[in-house]
N, CA, C and O atoms as CSV, one atom per row, in Angstrom:
chain,resi,resn,atom,element,x,y,z
A,1,MET,N,N,22.308,12.673,-30.704
A,1,MET,CA,C,22.170,12.468,-29.418
A,1,MET,C,C,21.449,11.046,-28.756
A,1,MET,O,O,20.569,10.565,-29.470
A,2,ALA,N,N,21.656,10.524,-27.816
A,2,ALA,CA,C,20.995,9.049,-27.323
A,2,ALA,C,C,19.354,9.649,-27.163
A,2,ALA,O,O,19.057,10.799,-26.839
A,3,THR,N,N,18.338,8.458,-27.508
A,3,THR,CA,C,17.366,9.068,-26.761
A,3,THR,C,C,16.835,8.649,-25.409
A,3,THR,O,O,17.559,7.821,-24.856
A,4,LEU,N,N,15.991,8.930,-24.881
A,4,LEU,CA,C,15.713,8.469,-23.620
A,4,LEU,C,C,15.470,7.145,-23.269
A,4,LEU,O,O,15.723,6.769,-22.124
A,5,GLU,N,N,14.881,6.167,-24.347
A,5,GLU,CA,C,14.576,5.129,-24.722
A,5,GLU,C,C,15.845,4.376,-24.986
A,5,GLU,O,O,15.856,3.410,-24.222
A,6,SER,N,N,16.787,4.395,-25.644
A,6,SER,CA,C,17.979,3.936,-25.945
A,6,SER,C,C,19.062,3.811,-24.312
A,6,SER,O,O,19.833,2.941,-23.910
A,7,ARG,N,N,18.611,5.150,-23.739
A,7,ARG,CA,C,20.197,5.101,-22.764
A,7,ARG,C,C,19.068,4.376,-21.029
A,7,ARG,O,O,19.593,4.248,-19.923
A,8,ILE,N,N,17.862,4.110,-21.271
A,8,ILE,CA,C,17.562,3.229,-20.378
A,8,ILE,C,C,17.472,1.868,-20.521
A,8,ILE,O,O,17.230,1.061,-19.623
A,9,ALA,N,N,17.733,1.578,-22.005
A,9,ALA,CA,C,17.657,0.123,-22.610
A,9,ALA,C,C,19.266,-0.101,-22.396
A,9,ALA,O,O,19.636,-1.274,-22.347
A,10,ASP,N,N,20.253,0.931,-22.264
A,10,ASP,CA,C,21.675,1.118,-22.175
A,10,ASP,C,C,21.545,0.585,-20.334
A,10,ASP,O,O,22.383,-0.137,-19.794
A,11,LEU,N,N,20.725,0.961,-19.873
A,11,LEU,CA,C,21.165,1.040,-18.263
A,11,LEU,C,C,20.866,-0.452,-17.750
A,11,LEU,O,O,21.571,-1.059,-16.943
A,12,ILE,N,N,19.591,-0.981,-18.413
A,12,ILE,CA,C,19.055,-2.124,-18.270
A,12,ILE,C,C,20.101,-3.363,-18.299
A,12,ILE,O,O,20.414,-4.141,-17.398
A,13,THR,N,N,20.551,-3.272,-19.707
A,13,THR,CA,C,21.985,-4.256,-19.969
A,13,THR,C,C,23.123,-3.657,-19.202
A,13,THR,O,O,23.942,-4.476,-18.785
A,14,GLU,N,N,23.272,-2.786,-19.014
A,14,GLU,CA,C,24.267,-2.598,-17.922
A,14,GLU,C,C,24.336,-3.085,-16.212
A,14,GLU,O,O,25.303,-3.372,-15.506
A,15,VAL,N,N,22.975,-3.035,-15.945
A,15,VAL,CA,C,22.845,-3.693,-14.628
A,15,VAL,C,C,22.913,-4.893,-14.528
A,15,VAL,O,O,23.560,-5.568,-13.727
A,16,GLY,N,N,21.933,-5.339,-15.723
A,16,GLY,CA,C,21.782,-6.898,-16.100
A,16,GLY,C,C,20.631,-7.693,-15.475
A,16,GLY,O,O,20.659,-8.887,-15.177
A,17,TYR,N,N,19.370,-6.631,-15.293
A,17,TYR,CA,C,18.292,-6.812,-14.949
A,17,TYR,C,C,17.229,-5.907,-15.228
A,17,TYR,O,O,17.443,-4.725,-15.497
A,18,ASP,N,N,15.802,-6.538,-15.163
A,18,ASP,CA,C,15.171,-5.280,-15.290
A,18,ASP,C,C,14.879,-4.650,-14.151
A,18,ASP,O,O,14.569,-5.087,-13.043
A,19,VAL,N,N,15.083,-3.042,-14.763
A,19,VAL,CA,C,15.455,-2.142,-13.302
A,19,VAL,C,C,13.607,-2.366,-12.688
A,19,VAL,O,O,13.189,-2.725,-11.587
A,20,LYS,N,N,12.931,-2.005,-13.849
A,20,LYS,CA,C,10.768,-2.178,-13.172
A,20,LYS,C,C,11.110,-2.619,-12.346
A,20,LYS,O,O,11.057,-1.982,-11.293
A,21,ARG,N,N,11.756,-4.210,-12.365
A,21,ARG,CA,C,11.021,-5.067,-11.160
A,21,ARG,C,C,12.080,-4.767,-9.796
A,21,ARG,O,O,12.147,-5.458,-8.780
A,22,ALA,N,N,12.721,-3.757,-10.052
A,22,ALA,CA,C,13.566,-3.552,-8.527
A,22,ALA,C,C,12.485,-2.739,-7.821
A,22,ALA,O,O,12.180,-3.054,-6.671
A,23,LEU,N,N,11.946,-1.822,-8.366
A,23,LEU,CA,C,11.145,-0.899,-7.919
A,23,LEU,C,C,9.910,-1.098,-7.184
A,23,LEU,O,O,8.888,-1.449,-7.774
A,24,PRO,N,N,9.940,-0.898,-5.949
A,24,PRO,CA,C,8.809,-1.616,-5.085
A,24,PRO,C,C,6.995,-0.860,-5.460
A,24,PRO,O,O,6.735,0.078,-6.214
A,25,PHE,N,N,6.321,-1.443,-4.871
A,25,PHE,CA,C,4.798,-1.106,-4.948
A,25,PHE,C,C,3.855,-1.370,-3.544
A,25,PHE,O,O,3.913,-2.325,-2.769
A,26,TYR,N,N,3.031,-0.255,-3.508
A,26,TYR,CA,C,2.737,-0.407,-2.153
A,26,TYR,C,C,1.232,-0.576,-2.283
A,26,TYR,O,O,0.464,0.276,-2.731
A,27,LEU,N,N,0.911,-1.778,-1.837
A,27,LEU,CA,C,-0.779,-2.293,-1.388
A,27,LEU,C,C,-1.471,-2.224,-0.299
A,27,LEU,O,O,-1.495,-3.015,0.644
A,28,PRO,N,N,-2.140,-1.073,-0.485
A,28,PRO,CA,C,-3.219,-0.727,0.662
A,28,PRO,C,C,-4.295,-1.356,1.221
A,28,PRO,O,O,-5.190,-1.600,0.411
A,29,PHE,N,N,-4.499,-1.706,2.380
A,29,PHE,CA,C,-5.632,-2.314,2.734
A,29,PHE,C,C,-5.476,-1.437,4.177
A,29,PHE,O,O,-4.542,-1.013,4.857
A,30,GLY,N,N,-7.598,-1.416,4.259
A,30,GLY,CA,C,-8.422,-0.700,5.363
A,30,GLY,C,C,-9.201,-1.647,5.616
A,30,GLY,O,O,-9.753,-2.562,5.005
A,31,ARG,N,N,-9.126,-1.164,6.859
A,31,ARG,CA,C,-10.669,-2.080,8.054
A,31,ARG,C,C,-10.952,-0.897,8.581
A,31,ARG,O,O,-9.980,-0.396,9.146
A,32,PRO,N,N,-12.395,0.041,8.616
A,32,PRO,CA,C,-12.932,1.104,9.481
A,32,PRO,C,C,-13.281,0.401,10.680
A,32,PRO,O,O,-13.352,-0.827,10.612
A,33,GLY,N,N,-13.547,1.077,11.946
A,33,GLY,CA,C,-14.256,0.353,13.238
A,33,GLY,C,C,-13.390,-0.251,13.889
A,33,GLY,O,O,-12.211,-0.524,13.667
A,34,THR,N,N,-14.134,-0.455,14.785
A,34,THR,CA,C,-13.150,-0.927,16.288
A,34,THR,C,C,-12.684,-2.401,15.724
A,34,THR,O,O,-13.482,-3.149,15.160
A,35,LEU,N,N,-11.437,-2.701,15.919
A,35,LEU,CA,C,-10.826,-4.102,15.659
A,35,LEU,C,C,-11.507,-5.101,16.159
A,35,LEU,O,O,-11.960,-4.891,17.284
A,36,ALA,N,N,-11.752,-6.246,15.630
A,36,ALA,CA,C,-12.269,-7.782,15.886
A,36,ALA,C,C,-11.080,-8.435,15.272
A,36,ALA,O,O,-10.523,-7.974,14.276
A,37,THR,N,N,-10.665,-9.632,15.951
A,37,THR,CA,C,-10.144,-10.853,15.723
A,37,THR,C,C,-10.366,-10.562,13.894
A,37,THR,O,O,-11.332,-9.870,13.572
A,38,PHE,N,N,-9.394,-11.145,12.721
A,38,PHE,CA,C,-10.093,-11.663,11.721
A,38,PHE,C,C,-9.255,-11.934,10.632
A,38,PHE,O,O,-8.131,-11.439,10.723
A,39,THR,N,N,-9.443,-12.437,9.861
A,39,THR,CA,C,-8.723,-12.825,8.533
A,39,THR,C,C,-9.289,-12.349,7.486
A,39,THR,O,O,-10.476,-12.512,7.203
A,40,SER,N,N,-8.523,-11.765,6.877
A,40,SER,CA,C,-9.093,-11.013,5.495
A,40,SER,C,C,-8.840,-12.004,4.169
A,40,SER,O,O,-7.969,-12.853,3.979
A,41,PRO,N,N,-10.391,-11.379,2.993
A,41,PRO,CA,C,-10.578,-12.461,1.868
A,41,PRO,C,C,-8.837,-12.568,1.195
A,41,PRO,O,O,-7.826,-11.871,1.270
A,42,ARG,N,N,-9.147,-13.592,0.674
A,42,ARG,CA,C,-7.503,-13.771,-0.030
A,42,ARG,C,C,-7.499,-12.627,-1.140
A,42,ARG,O,O,-8.460,-11.995,-1.577
A,43,ILE,N,N,-6.294,-12.549,-1.438
A,43,ILE,CA,C,-5.848,-11.401,-2.479
A,43,ILE,C,C,-4.393,-12.103,-3.475
A,43,ILE,O,O,-3.176,-12.163,-3.300
A,44,TYR,N,N,-5.239,-12.489,-4.416
A,44,TYR,CA,C,-4.627,-12.727,-5.437
A,44,TYR,C,C,-4.068,-11.630,-6.610
A,44,TYR,O,O,-4.614,-10.566,-6.900
A,45,PHE,N,N,-2.500,-12.334,-7.358
A,45,PHE,CA,C,-2.080,-11.266,-8.232
A,45,PHE,C,C,-1.729,-11.750,-9.172
A,45,PHE,O,O,-1.382,-12.908,-9.404
A,46,PRO,N,N,-1.815,-10.676,-9.929
A,46,PRO,CA,C,-1.849,-10.988,-11.466
A,46,PRO,C,C,-0.284,-11.664,-12.268
A,46,PRO,O,O,-0.152,-12.353,-13.279
A,47,ASP,N,N,0.522,-11.220,-11.496
A,47,ASP,CA,C,2.274,-11.540,-11.729
A,47,ASP,C,C,2.701,-11.941,-10.471
A,47,ASP,O,O,2.225,-11.648,-9.374
A,48,ASP,N,N,3.907,-12.833,-10.824
A,48,ASP,CA,C,5.007,-13.364,-9.278
A,48,ASP,C,C,5.097,-11.675,-8.526
A,48,ASP,O,O,5.419,-10.644,-9.115
A,49,VAL,N,N,4.811,-11.782,-7.478
A,49,VAL,CA,C,5.546,-10.459,-6.454
A,49,VAL,C,C,6.051,-11.455,-5.438
A,49,VAL,O,O,5.777,-12.650,-5.323
A,50,GLN,N,N,7.057,-10.487,-4.549
A,50,GLN,CA,C,7.760,-10.590,-3.423
A,50,GLN,C,C,7.285,-9.551,-2.472
A,50,GLN,O,O,7.120,-8.339,-2.610
A,51,LEU,N,N,7.072,-10.534,-1.247
A,51,LEU,CA,C,6.552,-9.770,-0.183
A,51,LEU,C,C,7.925,-9.096,0.618
A,51,LEU,O,O,8.429,-9.914,1.388
A,52,MET,N,N,8.525,-7.957,0.590
A,52,MET,CA,C,8.834,-7.146,0.997
A,52,MET,C,C,8.966,-6.578,2.455
A,52,MET,O,O,10.046,-6.134,2.845
A,53,GLY,N,N,8.213,-6.592,2.995
A,53,GLY,CA,C,7.503,-5.894,4.427
A,53,GLY,C,C,6.118,-5.043,4.570
A,53,GLY,O,O,5.468,-4.756,3.565
A,54,ALA,N,N,5.732,-4.682,5.796
A,54,ALA,CA,C,4.371,-4.915,6.013
A,54,ALA,C,C,4.061,-3.836,6.982
A,54,ALA,O,O,4.379,-4.245,8.099
A,55,VAL,N,N,3.516,-2.480,7.045
A,55,VAL,CA,C,3.247,-1.429,8.029
A,55,VAL,C,C,1.554,-1.917,8.387
A,55,VAL,O,O,0.707,-2.532,7.739
A,56,PHE,N,N,1.578,-1.394,9.531
A,56,PHE,CA,C,-0.302,-1.439,10.305
A,56,PHE,C,C,0.065,-0.295,11.197
A,56,PHE,O,O,1.096,0.104,11.738
A,57,SER,N,N,-1.302,0.108,11.128
A,57,SER,CA,C,-1.505,1.515,11.888
A,57,SER,C,C,-2.665,1.473,12.297
A,57,SER,O,O,-3.345,0.646,11.690
A,58,LEU,N,N,-3.395,2.249,13.401
A,58,LEU,CA,C,-4.696,2.671,13.801
A,58,LEU,C,C,-4.520,3.964,13.868
A,58,LEU,O,O,-3.578,4.693,13.554
A,59,THR,N,N,-5.760,4.189,14.411
A,59,THR,CA,C,-6.499,5.942,14.318
A,59,THR,C,C,-6.653,5.731,15.780
A,59,THR,O,O,-6.265,6.574,16.589
A,60,THR,N,N,-7.211,4.626,16.121
A,60,THR,CA,C,-7.089,4.502,17.753
A,60,THR,C,C,-6.532,3.071,18.475
A,60,THR,O,O,-6.803,1.875,18.368
A,61,ALA,N,N,-5.518,3.961,19.338
A,61,ALA,CA,C,-4.659,3.058,20.239
A,61,ALA,C,C,-4.646,1.995,20.426
A,61,ALA,O,O,-3.440,2.140,20.625
A,62,PRO,N,N,-4.862,0.538,20.639
A,62,PRO,CA,C,-5.115,0.023,21.487
A,62,PRO,C,C,-4.917,-0.244,22.603
A,62,PRO,O,O,-3.963,-1.014,22.495
A,63,THR,N,N,-5.313,-0.100,24.501
A,63,THR,CA,C,-5.145,0.059,25.355
A,63,THR,C,C,-5.013,-1.658,26.323
A,63,THR,O,O,-5.888,-2.503,26.137
A,64,GLY,N,N,-4.230,-1.838,26.966
A,64,GLY,CA,C,-4.105,-3.272,27.927
A,64,GLY,C,C,-3.251,-4.450,27.465
A,64,GLY,O,O,-2.749,-5.265,28.239
A,65,SER,N,N,-3.124,-4.471,26.087
A,65,SER,CA,C,-2.833,-4.600,25.792
A,65,SER,C,C,-1.960,-4.626,24.013
A,65,SER,O,O,-2.550,-3.955,23.166
A,66,SER,N,N,-1.028,-5.152,23.678
A,66,SER,CA,C,-0.898,-4.854,22.035
A,66,SER,C,C,-1.989,-5.372,20.651
A,66,SER,O,O,-2.938,-6.083,20.982
A,67,ALA,N,N,-1.906,-5.165,19.777
A,67,ALA,CA,C,-2.833,-5.565,18.496
A,67,ALA,C,C,-1.053,-6.420,17.938
A,67,ALA,O,O,0.100,-6.032,17.755
A,68,ILE,N,N,-1.704,-7.527,17.874
A,68,ILE,CA,C,-0.702,-8.157,16.569
A,68,ILE,C,C,-1.438,-8.919,15.242
A,68,ILE,O,O,-2.353,-9.742,15.217
A,69,PHE,N,N,-0.659,-8.301,14.159
A,69,PHE,CA,C,-0.992,-8.852,13.165
A,69,PHE,C,C,0.271,-9.765,11.981
A,69,PHE,O,O,1.403,-10.157,12.261
A,70,GLU,N,N,-0.388,-9.853,10.824
A,70,GLU,CA,C,0.603,-11.250,10.570
A,70,GLU,C,C,-0.273,-11.301,8.828
A,70,GLU,O,O,-1.462,-11.223,8.520
A,71,VAL,N,N,0.630,-11.418,8.241
A,71,VAL,CA,C,0.658,-11.942,6.864
A,71,VAL,C,C,0.869,-13.128,6.514
A,71,VAL,O,O,1.953,-13.694,6.660
A,72,LEU,N,N,-0.384,-13.756,5.895
A,72,LEU,CA,C,-0.402,-14.956,5.652
A,72,LEU,C,C,-0.079,-15.005,4.002
A,72,LEU,O,O,-0.609,-14.155,3.285
A,73,LYS,N,N,0.770,-15.984,3.444
A,73,LYS,CA,C,0.628,-16.839,2.411
A,73,LYS,C,C,0.013,-18.371,2.169
A,73,LYS,O,O,0.441,-19.512,2.336
A,74,ASN,N,N,-0.749,-18.004,1.872
A,74,ASN,CA,C,-2.058,-19.706,1.196
A,74,ASN,C,C,-2.006,-20.455,3.006
A,74,ASN,O,O,-1.710,-21.601,3.341
A,75,GLY,N,N,-2.401,-19.324,3.824
A,75,GLY,CA,C,-3.240,-19.602,5.079
A,75,GLY,C,C,-1.705,-19.625,5.964
A,75,GLY,O,O,-1.996,-19.643,7.160
A,76,SER,N,N,-0.765,-19.627,5.850
A,76,SER,CA,C,0.587,-20.178,6.986
A,76,SER,C,C,1.488,-18.477,7.262
A,76,SER,O,O,1.369,-17.588,6.418
A,77,GLY,N,N,2.146,-18.322,8.253
A,77,GLY,CA,C,2.369,-17.279,8.523
A,77,GLY,C,C,3.611,-16.866,7.225
A,77,GLY,O,O,3.904,-17.776,6.450
A,78,THR,N,N,4.122,-15.835,7.092
A,78,THR,CA,C,5.294,-15.090,6.567
A,78,THR,C,C,6.372,-14.029,7.371
A,78,THR,O,O,7.228,-13.417,6.732
A,79,PHE,N,N,6.239,-13.906,8.684
A,79,PHE,CA,C,7.127,-13.288,10.062
A,79,PHE,C,C,6.990,-14.453,10.814
A,79,PHE,O,O,6.119,-15.282,11.076
A,80,SER,N,N,8.546,-14.144,11.149
A,80,SER,CA,C,8.574,-15.152,12.255
A,80,SER,C,C,8.392,-14.437,13.773
A,80,SER,O,O,7.922,-15.002,14.761
A,81,SER,N,N,8.876,-13.083,13.706
A,81,SER,CA,C,8.074,-11.852,14.533
A,81,SER,C,C,7.209,-11.206,13.490
A,81,SER,O,O,7.487,-10.761,12.377
A,82,ASP,N,N,5.904,-11.291,14.264
A,82,ASP,CA,C,4.646,-10.597,13.760
A,82,ASP,C,C,4.875,-9.047,14.454
A,82,ASP,O,O,5.005,-8.539,15.568
A,83,PRO,N,N,4.819,-8.547,12.621
A,83,PRO,CA,C,3.944,-6.938,13.321
A,83,PRO,C,C,2.974,-6.768,14.590
A,83,PRO,O,O,1.903,-7.324,14.833
A,84,THR,N,N,3.755,-5.751,15.371
A,84,THR,CA,C,2.854,-5.400,16.396
A,84,THR,C,C,2.574,-3.970,16.975
A,84,THR,O,O,3.480,-3.149,17.115
A,85,ILE,N,N,1.345,-3.734,17.283
A,85,ILE,CA,C,1.622,-2.193,17.593
A,85,ILE,C,C,1.140,-2.491,18.928
A,85,ILE,O,O,0.186,-3.187,19.276
A,86,SER,N,N,2.255,-1.617,19.831
A,86,SER,CA,C,1.701,-2.239,21.330
A,86,SER,C,C,0.796,-0.994,21.857
A,86,SER,O,O,0.529,-0.003,21.178
A,87,ALA,N,N,0.370,-1.232,23.202
A,87,ALA,CA,C,-0.687,-0.724,23.723
A,87,ALA,C,C,-0.087,0.953,23.911
A,87,ALA,O,O,0.858,1.453,24.521
A,88,SER,N,N,-1.012,1.398,23.179
A,88,SER,CA,C,-1.526,2.942,23.469
A,88,SER,C,C,-0.308,3.591,22.059
A,88,SER,O,O,0.091,4.732,21.825
A,89,GLY,N,N,-0.065,2.428,21.459
A,89,GLY,CA,C,1.091,3.007,19.755
A,89,GLY,C,C,-0.336,2.767,18.914
A,89,GLY,O,O,-1.348,2.087,19.086
A,90,PHE,N,N,0.205,3.807,17.802
A,90,PHE,CA,C,-0.724,3.311,17.029
A,90,PHE,C,C,0.015,3.063,15.172
A,90,PHE,O,O,-0.598,3.188,14.112
A,91,ARG,N,N,1.631,2.654,15.410
A,91,ARG,CA,C,1.840,2.264,14.089
A,91,ARG,C,C,2.826,1.075,14.537
A,91,ARG,O,O,3.434,1.171,15.603
A,92,SER,N,N,2.961,0.062,13.786
A,92,SER,CA,C,3.210,-1.315,13.816
A,92,SER,C,C,4.991,-1.614,13.968
A,92,SER,O,O,5.664,-1.048,13.107
A,93,SER,N,N,5.658,-2.353,14.873
A,93,SER,CA,C,6.746,-2.557,14.412
A,93,SER,C,C,6.632,-3.150,13.293
A,93,SER,O,O,5.524,-3.420,12.830
A,94,ASP,N,N,8.215,-3.564,12.437
A,94,ASP,CA,C,8.533,-3.918,11.400
A,94,ASP,C,C,8.277,-5.564,11.224
A,94,ASP,O,O,8.151,-6.090,10.118
A,95,GLY,N,N,8.236,-6.101,12.164
A,95,GLY,CA,C,8.314,-7.685,12.091
A,95,GLY,C,C,9.510,-8.112,11.578
A,95,GLY,O,O,10.518,-7.479,11.264
A,96,THR,N,N,9.212,-9.452,11.533
A,96,THR,CA,C,10.592,-10.048,10.978
A,96,THR,C,C,10.115,-10.951,9.824
A,96,THR,O,O,9.439,-11.922,10.164
A,97,LEU,N,N,10.391,-10.760,8.356
A,97,LEU,CA,C,10.043,-12.323,7.693
A,97,LEU,C,C,10.862,-13.374,7.822
A,97,LEU,O,O,11.980,-13.205,8.309
A,98,THR,N,N,10.470,-14.520,7.442
A,98,THR,CA,C,11.089,-15.267,7.360
A,98,THR,C,C,11.987,-15.892,6.438
A,98,THR,O,O,12.532,-16.988,6.568
A,99,GLY,N,N,12.084,-15.075,5.489
A,99,GLY,CA,C,12.830,-15.047,4.220
A,99,GLY,C,C,11.934,-14.813,2.767
A,99,GLY,O,O,10.851,-14.232,2.700
A,100,ALA,N,N,12.487,-15.263,1.935
A,100,ALA,CA,C,12.075,-14.732,0.698
A,100,ALA,C,C,10.508,-15.058,0.740
A,100,ALA,O,O,10.173,-16.227,0.932
A,101,THR,N,N,9.582,-14.113,0.576
A,101,THR,CA,C,7.808,-14.718,0.570
A,101,THR,C,C,7.730,-14.067,-1.079
A,101,THR,O,O,7.525,-12.894,-1.390
A,102,VAL,N,N,8.033,-15.575,-2.242
A,102,VAL,CA,C,7.450,-15.007,-3.588
A,102,VAL,C,C,5.895,-15.783,-3.279
A,102,VAL,O,O,5.608,-16.739,-2.558
A,103,ILE,N,N,5.068,-14.914,-4.164
A,103,ILE,CA,C,3.895,-15.234,-4.010
A,103,ILE,C,C,3.662,-15.441,-5.767
A,103,ILE,O,O,3.638,-14.534,-6.599
A,104,ASP,N,N,3.521,-16.755,-5.986
A,104,ASP,CA,C,3.270,-17.582,-7.476
A,104,ASP,C,C,1.880,-17.252,-7.969
A,104,ASP,O,O,0.948,-17.964,-7.597
A,105,ALA,N,N,1.609,-15.957,-8.993
A,105,ALA,CA,C,0.527,-15.968,-9.410
A,105,ALA,C,C,0.428,-17.459,-10.731
A,105,ALA,O,O,-0.758,-17.781,-10.800
A,106,SER,N,N,0.870,-17.910,-11.218
A,106,SER,CA,C,0.468,-19.218,-11.887
A,106,SER,C,C,0.125,-20.323,-10.987
A,106,SER,O,O,-0.537,-21.266,-11.422
A,107,GLY,N,N,0.485,-20.290,-9.876
A,107,GLY,CA,C,0.334,-21.788,-8.670
A,107,GLY,C,C,-0.618,-21.325,-7.908
A,107,GLY,O,O,-0.923,-21.975,-6.908
A,108,LEU,N,N,-1.458,-19.803,-8.288
A,108,LEU,CA,C,-2.513,-19.918,-7.363
A,108,LEU,C,C,-2.160,-19.444,-6.029
A,108,LEU,O,O,-3.146,-19.289,-5.309
A,109,ASP,N,N,-0.900,-19.137,-5.429
A,109,ASP,CA,C,-0.696,-18.311,-4.126
A,109,ASP,C,C,-1.303,-17.158,-3.686
A,109,ASP,O,O,-1.360,-16.356,-4.617
A,110,TYR,N,N,-1.676,-16.823,-2.895
A,110,TYR,CA,C,-2.519,-15.880,-2.236
A,110,TYR,C,C,-1.940,-15.492,-0.925
A,110,TYR,O,O,-1.462,-16.299,-0.128
A,111,LEU,N,N,-2.028,-13.864,-0.701
A,111,LEU,CA,C,-2.053,-13.120,0.410
A,111,LEU,C,C,-3.545,-13.130,1.224
A,111,LEU,O,O,-4.661,-13.216,0.713
A,112,GLN,N,N,-3.282,-13.043,2.293
A,112,GLN,CA,C,-3.876,-12.414,3.521
A,112,GLN,C,C,-3.695,-11.500,4.819
A,112,GLN,O,O,-2.588,-11.473,5.357
A,113,ILE,N,N,-4.497,-10.933,5.211
A,113,ILE,CA,C,-4.141,-10.430,6.420
A,113,ILE,C,C,-4.598,-10.777,7.413
A,113,ILE,O,O,-5.696,-11.258,7.135
A,114,ASN,N,N,-4.348,-10.852,8.883
A,114,ASN,CA,C,-4.614,-11.733,10.023
A,114,ASN,C,C,-4.498,-10.504,10.958
A,114,ASN,O,O,-3.635,-9.633,11.064
A,115,CYS,N,N,-5.791,-10.763,11.667
A,115,CYS,CA,C,-5.348,-9.860,13.164
A,115,CYS,C,C,-5.443,-10.581,14.161
A,115,CYS,O,O,-6.524,-11.169,14.197
A,116,SER,N,N,-4.557,-10.860,15.263
A,116,SER,CA,C,-4.948,-12.100,16.273
A,116,SER,C,C,-4.776,-11.532,17.478
A,116,SER,O,O,-4.728,-12.222,18.496
A,117,GLN,N,N,-4.665,-10.214,17.493
A,117,GLN,CA,C,-5.086,-9.654,19.192
A,117,GLN,C,C,-4.955,-8.128,19.027
A,117,GLN,O,O,-3.950,-7.581,18.572
A,118,VAL,N,N,-6.622,-7.178,19.648
A,118,VAL,CA,C,-6.782,-6.205,19.531
A,118,VAL,C,C,-6.489,-5.429,20.603
A,118,VAL,O,O,-6.728,-4.223,20.540
A,119,GLY,N,N,-5.979,-5.942,21.643
A,119,GLY,CA,C,-5.930,-4.873,23.228
A,119,GLY,C,C,-6.754,-5.667,24.193
A,119,GLY,O,O,-7.389,-6.672,23.875
A,120,SER,N,N,-6.713,-5.268,25.119
A,120,SER,CA,C,-7.751,-5.929,26.367
A,120,SER,C,C,-8.427,-5.090,26.976
A,120,SER,O,O,-9.388,-5.480,27.639
A,121,THR,N,N,-8.104,-3.739,26.911
A,121,THR,CA,C,-8.956,-2.888,27.843
A,121,THR,C,C,-9.521,-2.307,26.640
A,121,THR,O,O,-10.723,-2.567,26.588
A,122,ILE,N,N,-9.090,-1.569,25.580
A,122,ILE,CA,C,-10.028,-0.605,24.324
A,122,ILE,C,C,-9.094,-1.602,23.475
A,122,ILE,O,O,-7.933,-2.003,23.557
A,123,ALA,N,N,-10.093,-1.778,22.693
A,123,ALA,CA,C,-9.568,-2.381,20.953
A,123,ALA,C,C,-9.181,-1.172,20.428
A,123,ALA,O,O,-9.731,-0.102,20.687
A,124,GLY,N,N,-7.837,-1.389,19.378
A,124,GLY,CA,C,-7.650,-0.116,18.524
A,124,GLY,C,C,-8.596,-0.219,17.350
A,124,GLY,O,O,-8.939,-1.353,17.017
A,125,ALA,N,N,-8.955,0.583,16.834
A,125,ALA,CA,C,-9.729,0.957,15.774
A,125,ALA,C,C,-9.041,1.617,14.103
A,125,ALA,O,O,-7.968,2.190,13.911
A,126,ASP,N,N,-10.094,1.273,13.139
A,126,ASP,CA,C,-9.841,2.095,12.145
A,126,ASP,C,C,-8.281,1.830,11.380
A,126,ASP,O,O,-7.524,2.781,11.188
A,127,LEU,N,N,-7.907,0.372,10.965
A,127,LEU,CA,C,-6.712,-0.044,10.799
A,127,LEU,C,C,-6.488,0.410,9.569
A,127,LEU,O,O,-7.538,0.308,8.934
A,128,THR,N,N,-5.311,1.033,8.678
A,128,THR,CA,C,-4.534,0.890,7.445
A,128,THR,C,C,-3.353,-0.046,7.587
A,128,THR,O,O,-2.521,0.190,8.463
A,129,ALA,N,N,-3.183,-1.394,6.555
A,129,ALA,CA,C,-2.346,-1.916,6.581
A,129,ALA,C,C,-1.698,-1.355,5.199
A,129,ALA,O,O,-2.435,-0.961,4.296
A,130,VAL,N,N,-0.581,-1.343,5.105
A,130,VAL,CA,C,0.042,-1.106,3.734
A,130,VAL,C,C,1.287,-2.324,3.327
A,130,VAL,O,O,2.273,-2.446,4.054
A,131,LEU,N,N,1.150,-2.929,2.451
A,131,LEU,CA,C,2.321,-4.152,2.253
A,131,LEU,C,C,2.778,-3.603,1.070
A,131,LEU,O,O,2.142,-3.063,0.164
A,132,LYS,N,N,4.486,-3.903,1.247
A,132,LYS,CA,C,5.795,-3.605,0.348
A,132,LYS,C,C,5.741,-4.719,-0.496
A,132,LYS,O,O,5.793,-5.825,0.042
A,133,LEU,N,N,5.616,-4.623,-2.100
A,133,LEU,CA,C,6.241,-5.616,-2.349
A,133,LEU,C,C,6.857,-4.977,-3.849
A,133,LEU,O,O,6.902,-3.798,-4.200
A,134,ILE,N,N,7.312,-6.215,-4.587
A,134,ILE,CA,C,8.259,-5.880,-5.504
A,134,ILE,C,C,7.953,-7.275,-6.562
A,134,ILE,O,O,7.567,-8.339,-6.076
A,135,LEU,N,N,8.217,-7.074,-8.274
A,135,LEU,CA,C,7.611,-7.999,-9.204
A,135,LEU,C,C,8.699,-8.844,-8.681
A,135,LEU,O,O,9.721,-8.426,-8.138
A,136,SER,N,N,8.270,-10.501,-8.975
A,136,SER,CA,C,10.118,-11.056,-9.163
A,136,SER,C,C,9.558,-12.037,-10.278
A,136,SER,O,O,10.325,-12.786,-10.884
């Protein structure tokens, strides 16, 4: 009878790549309190990763206008359509990535989270962002 390890090794050989690299992992980021525009500190990774998506949510909805967010790679936007929480909403639209966003750990690439708009009548509050990444 084959061991679990040998069956996994056979699967990896059959598929043709390291299965672990195809599994996503999620990086949470929180910012309590009333939103103000901001750019987060830099987030560096010990391994190369690829950004697959991001979700932003608030416990207090913005009113008057939307709250708009971005994930920056080395200071530049990664979305052609930014994740946005509409006025009176609590969860962001998905946004549209501009393409494969690979963060090269050896080249000192980094990510940052940016909030460029918070709501015009009442600012949203208690931000949670979750980045979806895979090893690349």
